[in-house]
N, C-alpha and C positions, 0 to 999 in steps of 0.2 A: 425488485428489490424489497426484502422483507425487512422488518425493524425488530424481530425477535432473535434472541440469542440461538444460535443453531443448536438444533436436537441431535441426538443420536443418531437418528435417521438421517438428518443433513448431512451427517458425516459418515454416512454409508461407505463402506469400501476402503476407510483410511487403514484399518487393520493390514492390507495388502501392500503396504507400501512404507518402508522404514522412516521415510522423511515426513511422510502423513503422521504415521503414529507420534513421531516426536512433536509435532505441530498440534496434535491432538492434547497430548500432556499439558501444554503451556496454555492453549486457549479454551479448550472445551469448559462450557457452562460459563464463561466469564463474560460481562458485558465490555463493551469498548472502553468504558471508564476504569474499570478493575485492571486493565493491562497497562496501564500508564508504567508502572514500575517493571514489569516484564519489558516494556522497550526501553526504558530507560537503563536498565541492567546491560543489555546488547540489541542495542536497535538493529543491526545488521543481521544477527541471527534471527531475530524476531521476524524481520521483514522477508529474509531468506525461507522462513517457515510458511509464510503466507504462499509462496510459490507452488507449494506441494499440497495446499488443503484441496478438498472436494470443493465444487463450484460454490454451494450455497453457503458454507463457511466463509470462504475467500470473499464473496460478495459483501459479508457483513464485517468482516475483520481488516479489510482494506480500509475502512474508516476508521479503526482502531488505531492505526498508522497516522493517518491524515490527522485526526484529532491530536494524537500525540504532538504531532509538528505543529499545527494551529495554535493549540493551546500553551506552547514554549516549556513542554514538559521535558525535553531533551536536556542532557548534562551540559554546563556550560563548554563551549566549543564543538559540540556534536550537532548542531542545527544543520551543517552543511552534509555530513554523513546522512542524517536522518532525510534531508529532502533529496538527496541522491538517490538513496534506496527507494522512495516513492516513486520518482520519475522514472528509475530503471526497470521497478517493476513494473509500472504502468504501461510502458513501450513494449517491454517483453509480454506481456498479456496481450496487449493489441496485435502483436506481430506473430504468437505462436498458439494463442487460445482465444481469439477475440470474442468468441461467444460466452466465454466466462466473464467478461470486463464490460463487454457493451452494455448490458442493461443497467449499469451503474456509472457509466460514464457522465451523464448529465449531472448527477449528485456531486461527482468528484470534481469535474471541472472548475467550478469557484475557488475550490482550495488550491488547485494547481496554479490557476491564474493568479491568486494572490501571493504565492511562493516565488512566481516568477517576476511579480511586480516587487517583491520585497528582499531582492537578493540580498542586499546588506543587513536586513533584519537577522539573516542566517548565517552570516560570514562566511559566504560562498566563493571560494576561489575558481575564477574561471580558469585559471591554468590548471587546478586539478581535476574540476568537474564539467569543466566545458560552461558554455553559456546558457544558463537555466531558461531564459525567454526562447533562446533557439530550441532548445530541446522541447520547451511547450509546443512551439509551433510544428516541429515534427510530430508531436502527440496528435495536435489538432489535425493535421494533414493526414495522417493514418486514420484517425478517427472519423474524418468527413469521406475518406474514400471507403471507408467499411459500410458506411450509411447507404451507400448507394448499389 
């Protein structure tokens, strides 16, 4: 995991994919902290754009979403959606592109654990989003399986 803002070289190939180009427009050159307003305006869209990024930008900007949630930067009533976006994205990457997320999982797990332990903080409805602690267990099981 690198801690620098992804460079043009890190984004190599983004021009070949319309979704990656769209992500580039929003994310390129920005720090994790500079993206707060972008996530606040539409956490679902920004989280979706993370799916289509090249691997190095993804490994950096996944922490923009995590930071956004952990710092309670979401609009009132949208904490549940933000947490759902992150958990969905993490599991999707573990299932479809594990090589993209495995190198950053250890850094990401404490945030996921905190969110699962504090469901009420994010006003997460189990009827809508399922059990976040159970979703974390699914993520952890998949992660452990991939480590062996």
